[in-house]
C-alpha positions in Angstrom: 0.1 -0.1 0.0 1.2 3.3 -0.9 0.3 6.7 1.2 0.9 10.2 0.4 2.2 12.5 2.9 -0.3 15.1 4.4 1.2 18.4 5.0 0.2 20.5 7.8 -1.2 24.1 7.2 2.2 25.6 8.6 4.2 23.4 6.1 2.0 24.7 3.4 2.6 28.3 4.4 6.4 27.6 4.7 6.3 26.2 1.0 4.3 29.1 -0.2 6.8 31.5 1.6 9.8 29.9 0.1 8.2 29.9 -3.4 7.6 33.5 -3.0 11.2 34.4 -1.7 12.6 32.3 -4.7 10.5 34.2 -7.0 11.8 37.6 -5.7 15.3 36.3 -5.6 15.2 35.3 -9.2 13.4 38.5 -10.3 15.8 40.9 -8.3 18.9 39.0 -9.8 17.7 39.1 -13.3 17.2 42.9 -12.9 20.7 43.0 -11.7 21.9 40.9 -14.6 20.3 43.4 -17.2 21.6 46.4 -15.3 25.1 45.0 -15.4 24.9 44.2 -19.1 23.4 47.7 -20.0 26.1 49.6 -17.7 29.0 51.6 -19.2 31.3 50.0 -16.5 32.6 46.7 -17.4 32.3 44.0 -14.7 34.5 41.3 -14.0 33.6 37.7 -14.9 33.2 36.9 -11.2 30.3 39.4 -10.9 28.6 37.7 -13.8 29.3 34.3 -12.3 27.8 35.5 -9.0 24.7 36.8 -10.7 24.1 33.5 -12.7 24.5 31.4 -9.7 22.0 33.7 -7.9 19.7 32.9 -10.8 20.1 29.2 -10.6 19.7 28.9 -6.8 16.0 30.0 -6.7 15.4 27.5 -9.6 16.9 24.7 -7.8 14.9 25.6 -4.5 11.8 25.5 -6.5 12.4 22.3 -7.9 13.4 20.8 -4.5 10.0 22.2 -2.9 7.8 20.9 -6.0 9.5 17.4 -5.6 8.9 17.5 -2.0 5.2 18.3 -2.5 4.5 16.0 -5.4 6.8 12.9 -4.5 6.6 12.4 -0.9 4.9 9.3 0.3 5.6 6.0 2.2 4.9 2.6 1.1 4.3 -0.5 2.9 4.6 -4.0 1.3 5.2 -7.5 2.8 9.1 -7.1 2.8 10.1 -3.2 2.9 8.8 0.2 4.2 9.8 2.9 1.9 9.9 6.5 3.0 10.3 8.9 0.2 10.5 12.7 0.9 11.1 14.6 -2.4 14.3 13.5 -3.8 15.3 11.6 -0.5 14.4 7.7 -0.4 15.0 5.6 2.7 14.0 1.6 2.4 13.7 -0.4 5.6 13.2 -4.0 6.0 9.8 -5.0 7.8 11.6 -7.2 10.1 13.5 -4.3 11.4 10.3 -2.1 12.0 9.2 -2.5 15.6 6.3 -0.3 15.7 4.8 2.7 13.7 3.5 5.7 15.7 0.5 7.6 14.3 0.7 11.3 14.8 -2.5 12.0 16.5 -2.1 15.9 16.8 -1.8 16.4 13.0 -4.4 13.4 12.4 -2.0 11.6 9.8 
């Protein structure tokens, strides 16, 4: 059986804030790149590399958050307990699992 994670409202808010920050960071660094390209002052290659890295980072964070939201689950079969949280996957043998505790506070 495969079960999808249920995220709490606080986690959903954190994901939304992280998306907003990533979008703001991307837009701000894109503006910086256009200003640097249209400037009369010639910048060093280090400055261009730092701006480009600052453009790649919010994209990577957005991909990570999306993978956490879409690809998080746990699966139980006869031999294994598989826990997947985004791009991270853990697989446990069922013989090693002593008990599973239900989180009553979050009702999951």
